[in-house]
Every structure is written in structure tokens, then in C-alpha cells.
DOMI-704606 format. One record per residue: residue in three letters; x, y, z of N, C-alpha, C, O in turn; residue number from 1. Coordinates in steps of 0.001 Angstrom, whole numbers, padded with zeros to 6 digits. Example, Ala and Ser with C-alpha at 12.3 -4.5 7.8 and 13.67 -1.06 7.14 Angstrom:
<pts>
{'ALA' {013190 -005690 007800} {012300 -004500 007800} {013200 -003300 007800} {014236 -003319 008465} 1} {'SER' {012850 -002250 007080} {013670 -001060 007140} {012900 000030 007870} {013409 001138 008039} 2} 
</pts>
This chain:
<pts>
{'MET' {-014129 030117 015584} {-013861 031759 016454} {-013145 031642 017613} {-012718 032691 018095} 1} {'GLU' {-012920 030646 018154} {-011587 029877 018851} {-010802 029683 018483} {-009997 029798 019407} 2} {'ASN' {-009948 029217 017035} {-009464 029174 016700} {-008536 030746 015862} {-007336 030984 015728} 3} {'ASN' {-009745 031506 015469} {-009291 032764 015363} {-008648 033810 016413} {-007933 034772 016133} 4} {'GLN' {-009095 033368 017743} {-008384 033770 018914} {-006946 033428 019525} {-006243 034213 020161} 5} {'SER' {-006641 032056 019197} {-005773 031270 019334} {-004509 031688 018246} {-003324 031891 018513} 6} {'SER' {-005165 031734 017005} {-003637 032878 016440} {-004140 034333 016635} {-003751 035062 015723} 7} {'VAL' {-004816 034889 017470} {-004548 036643 017944} {-003483 036396 019000} {-002697 037318 019217} 8} {'SER' {-003380 035437 019578} {-002982 035206 020868} {-001618 034583 020213} {-000701 035398 020117} 9} {'LYS' {-001356 033279 019757} {-000017 033078 019111} {000902 034427 018442} {001913 034915 018946} 10} {'VAL' {000324 034791 017353} {000634 036160 016522} {000979 037129 017384} {001868 037876 016974} 11} {'SER' {000585 037329 018365} {000526 038526 019231} {002063 038560 020298} {002907 039409 020584} 12} {'LEU' {001810 037141 020635} {003375 036602 021630} {004044 036779 020707} {004630 037841 020498} 13} {'LYS' {004091 035784 019973} {005098 036105 019233} {006338 037075 018624} {007535 036892 018401} 14} {'TYR' {005512 038076 018495} {005829 039394 018001} {006210 040012 019410} {007214 040689 019629} 15} {'GLY' {005327 039695 020239} {005490 040974 021563} {007137 040349 022420} {007734 040832 023383} 16} {'VAL' {007408 039308 021700} {008724 038716 022207} {009641 038904 021842} {010660 039110 022500} 17} {'ILE' {009475 038876 020204} {010365 039895 019606} {010899 040980 019549} {012071 041273 019313} 18} {'LEU' {009578 041915 019881} {009609 043430 020131} {010482 043927 021323} {011346 044794 021455} 19} {'GLY' {009886 043008 022136} {010591 042985 023739} {012532 042976 024111} {013329 043473 024907} 20} {'VAL' {012498 041825 022622} {013871 041337 022193} {014503 042998 022024} {015477 043548 022539} 21} {'VAL' {013633 043397 021221} {014343 044606 020389} {014491 045637 021256} {015635 045846 021659} 22} {'PHE' {013725 046246 021592} {013178 046627 022801} {014396 047335 023703} {014755 048508 023806} 23} {'ILE' {014942 045897 024403} {015787 045701 025455} {017308 045903 024835} {018323 046358 025363} 24} {'VAL' {017064 045380 023487} {018827 045612 022955} {019233 047102 022475} {020342 047604 022295} 25} {'PHE' {017337 047857 022271} {018045 049003 021824} {018473 049950 023578} {019552 050358 024007} 26} {'SER' {017263 049986 024093} {017830 050415 025666} {018598 049925 025873} {019240 050893 026282} 27} {'LEU' {019163 049238 025969} {020634 048934 026594} {021988 049657 025566} {023097 050069 025906} 28} {'ILE' {021450 049599 024471} {022203 050473 023728} {022293 051897 024096} {023405 052340 024384} 29} {'LEU' {021046 052833 024131} {020744 053726 024860} {021480 054350 026267} {021897 055470 026562} 30} {'PHE' {021400 052491 027286} {021775 053040 028486} {023902 053216 028412} {024633 054127 028802} 31} {'ILE' {024160 052123 027858} {025440 051929 027519} {025993 053048 027032} {027010 053659 027361} 32} {'SER' {025043 053266 026056} {026254 055168 025119} {025665 056349 025879} {026001 057336 025224} 33} {'GLY' {025076 056675 026753} {024795 057381 027923} {023658 058353 027186} {023467 059502 027586} 34} {'ASN' {022955 057800 026119} {022025 058447 025619} {020664 057807 025919} {020153 057223 024963} 35} {'PHE' {019967 057811 027107} {019169 057271 027830} {017657 058629 027356} {016505 058686 026926} 36} {'SER' {018859 059515 027871} {017439 060647 028380} {017429 061606 026590} {016734 062596 026365} 37} {'ASN' {017974 061229 026012} {017635 061791 024255} {016296 061188 023610} {015940 060010 023617} 38} {'GLN' {015786 062057 023171} {014099 062056 023108} {013847 061669 021613} {012932 061060 021061} 39} {'ALA' {014948 062225 021186} {014759 062031 019571} {015522 060411 019746} {014630 059683 019312} 40} {'LEU' {016232 059853 019993} {016392 058361 019663} {015352 058095 020184} {014526 058100 019271} 41} {'GLY' {014564 057714 021689} {013704 057176 022382} {012178 057244 021037} {011235 056453 021053} 42} {'TRP' {012299 058020 020349} {011291 058114 019078} {010904 056898 018179} {009814 056482 017784} 43} {'ILE' {012851 056263 017903} {012857 055166 017236} {011999 053530 017518} {011583 052542 016913} 44} {'GLN' {012139 054229 019124} {011552 052842 019624} {010045 052469 018871} {009773 051269 018840} 45} {'TYR' {009027 053448 018249} {007591 053703 018182} {008221 053083 016520} {007716 051965 016422} 46} {'LEU' {008753 053250 015731} {009390 053186 014450} {009531 051460 014355} {009264 050792 013356} 47} {'PHE' {009985 050981 015569} {010149 049310 015770} {008565 048784 015960} {008182 047747 015419} 48} {'LEU' {007452 049848 017016} {006582 049516 017273} {005508 049034 016066} {004680 048134 015927} 49} {'ILE' {005910 049936 015440} {004659 050038 013688} {005300 049138 013107} {004516 048302 012657} 50} {'ALA' {006621 048842 012844} {006902 047568 012260} {006402 046611 012869} {005279 046254 012511} 51} {'GLY' {006981 045995 013825} {006534 044801 014868} {004255 044619 014424} {003624 043585 014201} 52} {'ILE' {003952 045477 014454} {002545 045105 014484} {002042 044805 012994} {001101 044059 012725} 53} {'VAL' {002976 045644 011888} {002517 045373 010735} {002885 044539 010544} {002343 044149 009510} 54} {'PHE' {003764 043644 010980} {004694 041623 010333} {003903 041213 010931} {003361 040305 010299} 55} {'ALA' {003149 041470 012572} {001954 040424 012759} {001016 041169 012156} {000134 040914 012977} 56} {'HIS' {000683 041618 011674} {-001142 041566 011122} {-000561 040931 009364} {-001361 040603 008488} 57} {'ASN' {000603 040898 009242} {000426 040142 007844} {001090 038382 008047} {001188 037589 007111} 58} {'GLU' {001418 038134 009269} {001823 036999 009577} {000315 036598 010011} {-000083 035591 009426} 59} {'PHE' {-000640 037200 010951} {-002133 036489 010921} {-002613 036168 009628} {-003254 035125 009500} 60} {'LYS' {-002352 037093 008387} {-003200 036627 007398} {-002650 035953 006735} {-003216 034985 006229} 61} {'ARG' {-001150 036276 006473} {-000569 034784 005881} {-001248 033487 006320} {-002045 032861 005622} 62} {'ASN' {-000775 033089 007776} {-000861 031665 008071} {-002460 031830 008844} {-002713 031359 009953} 63} {'GLY' {-002946 032212 008422} {-004839 032509 008325} {-005549 031850 006882} {-005001 031358 005895} 64} {'ASP' {-006858 032040 007171} {-007478 032133 005967} {-007123 033321 004945} {-007563 033093 003818} 65} {'GLY' {-006451 034502 005072} {-005910 035504 004557} {-007058 036530 004692} {-007628 037169 003807} 66} {'TYR' {-007263 036522 006125} {-008228 037920 006040} {-007706 038534 007219} {-007053 037690 007832} 67} {'MET' {-007710 039488 007722} {-008012 039800 009090} {-009465 040932 009184} {-010037 041689 008400} 68} {'THR' {-009555 040697 009997} {-010904 041973 010592} {-009929 043131 012126} {-009205 042886 013090} 69} {'TYR' {-010675 044633 011330} {-010289 045476 012433} {-009969 044979 013287} {-008786 045039 013622} 70} {'GLY' {-010830 044323 013954} {-010977 044264 015756} {-009604 043388 015470} {-008585 044012 015764} 71} {'GLN' {-009398 042106 014968} {-008443 041229 015102} {-007230 042147 015351} {-006543 042089 016370} 72} {'GLY' {-007008 043089 014218} {-006159 044395 013950} {-005474 044567 014894} {-004274 044375 015089} 73} {'LEU' {-006725 045158 015848} {-006833 045899 017324} {-006121 045153 018198} {-005143 045709 018699} 74} {'GLY' {-006316 044232 018458} {-006650 043281 019169} {-004693 042658 019156} {-004083 042671 020225} 75} {'ILE' {-004202 042328 018253} {-003364 041931 018076} {-002257 042782 018075} {-001194 042453 018600} 76} {'GLY' {-002457 043985 017452} {-001249 045473 017701} {-001035 045534 019254} {-000001 045322 019886} 77} {'THR' {-002060 045818 019624} {-002371 046281 021286} {-002197 045109 022258} {-002044 045315 023462} 78} {'LEU' {-002219 043983 021775} {-001283 042694 022918} {-000202 042518 022638} {000546 042380 023606} 79} {'THR' {000267 042454 021621} {001809 042258 020955} {002700 043739 021680} {003902 043825 021934} 80} {'THR' {001682 044712 021862} {002473 045891 022367} {002491 046105 023726} {003423 046731 024230} 81} {'LEU' {001550 045654 024411} {001276 044713 025332} {002800 043751 026105} {003405 044164 027094} 82} {'ILE' {003006 042969 025652} {003706 041861 025862} {004939 042261 026169} {005543 042139 027235} 83} {'ALA' {005617 043247 024128} {006724 043679 024402} {006863 045032 024883} {007794 045691 024421} 84} {'THR' {006246 045455 025567} {006032 046276 026727} {006420 046212 028517} {006936 046995 029315} 85} {'VAL' {005776 044647 028594} {005691 044491 029707} {007940 043821 030448} {008665 044112 031400} 86} {'PHE' {008066 042536 028734} {008836 041941 028696} {010373 043098 028921} {011301 042892 029704} 87} {'SER' {010206 044405 027872} {011115 045455 028223} {011219 046019 029889} {012086 046258 030729} 88} {'SER' {010234 046041 029791} {009526 046538 031132} {010490 046193 032419} {010852 046966 033307} 89} {'ILE' {010809 044748 032244} {011182 044114 033765} {012804 044162 033407} {013397 044330 034473} 90} {'PHE' {013709 044080 032332} {014472 044685 031684} {015287 045837 032496} {016362 046040 033059} 91} {'SER' {013790 046582 032107} {014767 048054 032180} {014187 048338 033897} {014469 049471 034285} 92} {'TYR' {013625 047685 034672} {013269 048184 035939} {014646 047383 036785} {015023 047876 037849} 93} {'ILE' {015245 046305 036303} {016130 045138 037130} {017847 046253 036724} {018714 046704 037472} 94} {'TYR' {017685 046302 035454} {018631 047234 034722} {019047 048436 036014} {020042 048498 036736} 95} {'LEU' {017715 049391 035921} {017826 050642 036769} {018053 050776 038300} {018379 051637 039117} 96} {'ALA' {017765 049690 038260} {017401 049847 040203} {018216 048973 040646} {018214 049017 041877} 97} {'PHE' {019243 047831 040054} {020411 046750 040188} {021553 047359 039658} {022510 047742 040331} 98} {'ILE' {021442 047442 038447} {023172 047526 037551} {023406 048683 037472} {024357 048979 038194} 99} {'ASP' {022823 049857 036708} {022898 051103 036946} {022605 051836 037808} {021779 052399 037089} 100} {'LEU' {022526 052338 038678} {021864 053444 039461} {021983 054766 039549} {021407 055585 040265} 101} {'ASN' {023144 054917 038388} {023443 056607 038124} {023064 057129 037247} {023341 058276 036893} 102} {'ILE' {021929 055907 036434} {021036 056307 035269} {019947 057073 036119} {019611 058189 035722} 103} {'LEU' {019311 056496 037380} {018128 057153 037560} {018632 058248 037758} {018274 059294 037216} 104} {'GLU' {019768 058083 038785} {019950 060034 039440} {020085 060753 038443} {019477 061821 038508} 105} {'GLU' {020827 060508 037272} {020354 061331 035981} {019466 062001 035411} {019444 063120 034900} 106} {'LEU' {018518 060959 035593} {017262 061071 035157} {016481 062164 036283} {015815 063178 036076} 107} {'LYS' {016850 061526 037445} {015924 063221 038812} {017022 064755 038279} {016526 065877 038172} 108} {'GLU' {018225 064519 038061} {018256 065766 037847} {018243 066450 036734} {018596 067629 036772} 109} {'THR' {017781 065778 035359} {017380 065562 034452} {015942 067085 035033} {016063 068309 035068} 110} {'GLN' {014937 066308 035325} {013846 066119 035378} {013834 067635 036725} {012982 068523 036758} 111} {'LEU' {014896 067510 037561} {014415 068479 038729} {014861 069618 037899} {014567 070639 038520} 112} {'LEU' {015182 069781 037275} {016058 070839 036183} {015067 071886 035379} {014809 073071 035171} 113} {'GLU' {014609 070102 035005} {013173 070973 033983} {011994 071616 034772} {011462 072674 034434} 114} {'LEU' {011526 070642 036194} {010919 071236 036592} {010776 072203 037095} {009607 072567 037227} 115} {'GLU' {011715 072969 037548} {012490 074553 038411} {012934 075457 037035} {013319 076567 037402} 116} {'SER' {012999 075269 035298} {012779 076195 034692} {010850 075895 034329} {010079 076679 033776} 117} {'GLN' {010649 074963 034698} {009197 075621 034382} {008671 076385 035918} {007484 076216 036200} 118} {'GLY' {009205 076898 036525} {008588 077983 037560} {008003 076898 038578} {007137 077318 039344} 119} {'MET' {008230 076062 038642} {007659 075129 039828} {007744 075381 041272} {008896 075584 041657} 120} {'SER' {006756 075424 042249} {007301 075611 043561} {007883 074524 043734} {007791 073515 043036} 121} {'GLN' {008929 074802 045310} {009690 073437 046054} {008641 072869 046586} {009088 071976 047305} 122} {'ALA' {007196 072879 046659} {006349 071694 046744} {005377 070982 046373} {004608 070227 046968} 123} {'GLN' {005570 071513 044639} {005052 071021 043229} {006322 069813 042987} {006106 068619 042777} 124} {'ILE' {007897 070576 043093} {008954 069629 042720} {008881 068541 043840} {008585 067489 043273} 125} {'ASP' {008996 068373 044933} {009043 067638 045633} {008052 066548 045655} {008409 065435 046041} 126} {'GLN' {006695 066789 045232} {005508 065563 045165} {005763 065314 043834} {005411 064148 043654} 127} {'THR' {006261 065859 042615} {006922 065849 041635} {007753 064413 041565} {007372 063557 040768} 128} {'MET' {008992 064155 042491} {009998 064169 042292} {009544 062575 042947} {009940 061486 042531} 129} {'ALA' {008561 062848 044135} {008540 061315 044816} {007949 060271 043937} {007868 059074 044214} 130} {'PHE' {007503 060911 042741} {007130 059649 041712} {008799 059100 040653} {008824 058564 039545} 131} {'MET' {009424 059314 041127} {010599 058967 040632} {011573 057964 040870} {012790 057992 040688} 132} {'SER' {010776 057004 041342} {011648 055275 041805} {011367 055066 040296} {010761 055771 039489} 133} {'PRO' {012022 053828 040165} {012497 052941 039077} {011362 052137 038957} {011239 051755 037793} 134} {'GLY' {010036 051521 040079} {009033 050766 039543} {007929 051949 039210} {007327 051706 038164} 135} {'VAL' {007611 052908 039719} {006293 053916 039446} {007116 054626 037973} {006257 055264 037364} 136} {'ILE' {008391 054697 037294} {008385 054849 036198} {008273 053651 034971} {008058 053907 033786} 137} {'ILE' {008429 052571 035426} {007925 051537 033964} {006862 051059 034303} {006502 050106 033610} 138} {'VAL' {005866 051503 035531} {004445 051516 035806} {003708 052313 035094} {002506 052114 034920} 139} {'PHE' {004346 053292 034611} {003601 054419 033723} {004110 054564 032376} {003527 055011 031388} 140} {'ALA' {005306 054110 032492} {005545 053556 030967} {004591 052431 030779} {003532 052733 030229} 141} {'VAL' {004705 051614 031011} {003607 050513 029986} {002454 050861 030140} {001664 050010 029732} 142} {'LEU' {001860 052014 030679} {000515 052205 030591} {000397 053263 029598} {-000727 053381 029110} 143} {'PHE' {001567 054293 029067} {001330 054928 028119} {001869 054138 026715} {001445 054446 025601} 144} {'SER' {002982 052952 026976} {003180 052614 025852} {002136 051612 025428} {001921 051631 024216} 145} {'VAL' {001513 050836 026050} {000095 050242 025988} {-000927 051609 024902} {-001231 051610 023709} 146} {'PHE' {-001164 052506 025903} {-001783 053649 025212} {-001593 053791 023695} {-002473 053825 022835} 147} {'ILE' {000018 053885 023514} {000422 054600 022153} {000006 053578 021368} {-000826 053868 020507} 148} {'GLY' {000585 051805 021491} {000171 051087 020645} {-001193 050707 020186} {-001413 050378 019021} 149} {'PHE' {-002173 050758 021177} {-003542 050646 020747} {-003923 051973 019973} {-004879 051855 019207} 150} {'VAL' {-003260 053350 020062} {-003491 054270 019254} {-002865 054161 017739} {-003367 054907 016898} 151} {'LEU' {-001999 053444 017407} {-001235 052836 016151} {-002102 052318 016019} {-003002 052846 015366} 152} {'SER' {-002268 051038 016566} {-003337 049270 016251} {-004431 050304 015043} {-004437 050312 013812} 153} {'LEU' {-005345 051162 016148} {-006302 051236 015205} {-005778 052518 013607} {-006466 052745 012611} 154} {'ILE' {-004781 052933 013849} {-004985 053530 012334} {-003937 052319 011404} {-004036 052320 010177} 155} {'ILE' {-003078 051443 012015} {-002353 050134 011527} {-003380 048961 010745} {-003272 048219 009769} 156} {'SER' {-004358 049238 011708} {-005359 048196 011364} {-006437 048725 010292} {-007354 047991 009921} 157} {'ALA' {-006266 050125 009784} {-007439 050147 009001} {-007032 050428 007599} {-007718 050938 006714} 158} {'PHE' {-005309 049842 007522} {-004697 049945 006556} {-004520 048385 006094} {-004577 047924 004955} 159} {'THR' {-004308 047780 007222} {-004318 046144 006873} {-005047 045613 007398} {-004729 044721 008185} 160} {'LYS' {-005914 045849 007240} {-007627 044532 007449} {-007469 044177 006548} {-006812 044850 005754} 161} {'ASN' {-007890 043158 006254} {-008631 041964 005147} {-010464 041496 005208} {-010926 040398 004898} 162} {'ASN' {-011001 042342 005550} {-012304 041649 005532} {-012702 040523 004530} {-012533 040712 003326} 163} {'ASN' {-013382 039010 005136} {-013684 038212 003941} {-015144 038365 003523} {-016099 038162 004273} 164} {'PRO' {-015211 038707 002376} {-016265 039086 001567} {-017595 038707 001678} {-018638 039350 001562} 165} {'GLU' {-017292 037183 002001} {-018012 035620 002590} {-019057 036685 003646} {-020208 037022 003372} 166} {'LEU' {-018447 036986 004616} {-019089 037512 006087} {-019654 038871 006237} {-020056 039403 007272} 167} {'GLN' {-019610 039497 004651} {-020347 040937 004592} {-021281 040476 004697} {-021508 039328 004315} 168} {'ILE' {-022401 041491 005440} {-023367 041637 005015} {-023779 042460 004391} {-024947 042418 004005} 169} 
</pts>
């Protein structure tokens, strides 16, 4: 059992770091090109995430005994997402807080216009805008991304699992 756990963590760490680097490069491209607020381009990261989870599952099965339970797949996908998200979020925090402060101001302005268009009161707008700091944005991004990674792992693991028939009851 411990051998499988170390394999889950080893594969998750490897693919979490790989995905984290991919997310950093992609984010940097979006930041530099001025497309950081383009939600359609933001969805591309989920394609990277899906591919990373599938590759991690395949490596786990290939380097192990050829089997992967649904739970192992769920664990690999969720842990991979957590590692990738934390890794890339550290970069994003540094970038937003210290390198390009204009992006945060543009995000705040976009958010303000959106809130005003929804007819929110000034008090509601002020309360919402209080959360527009790099630290708060990053924390919510990590929580949201790990949730999405968990849900994607639930789905992907259903297709990539390969139970050992000798262990079936």
C-alpha cells in the first residue's frame, strides 16, 4: 500500500510541476500580450489540465503494475492540480504584486464596470472591490482551480481507471 501511495505522490509531483510550468508560460504569454482578461483564452488552461491528468494516470499505470483504481486516479488528478496551481499561483502573485501593477488596476477597472452594469449599489461594489488584491485573488484562484481539478479528476478517472481483476470481490 505504501508503494502505491509513494507512486501517487511521485507522479502527482512530477506532473504538478510540469503543469505548473505550462501554466506559468501560458500566463506570461497572456500577461505580455494583454489578453489576461480574455475568458475564452483562459479556458485553454483547462485543456492543459485535462491532458496533464490523463498523462499522469497513464504514467502511473505504465510504471506500476498496469492498474489504477478510481480512488488512485482521483488522488493523482486532484494532487496534480493542487501542486500545479500553487506553483503557478506563486508566480502570478509575484507578477501581479511586484512586476506589473497595471494588470491588477486593469482587472479592478474591468470588475468595477461589470459590477456597475449589474446594477449593484455603491456599498456592494465597495465590498466586492475590497477583495481585489493579489493575495485574495490568488487564494480564490487556488481554491477554485483545485475544485475544478477534483471534478475533472472524478470524470477522467472513470475513463482511465483499470482495476486489478485479482483484487475484485
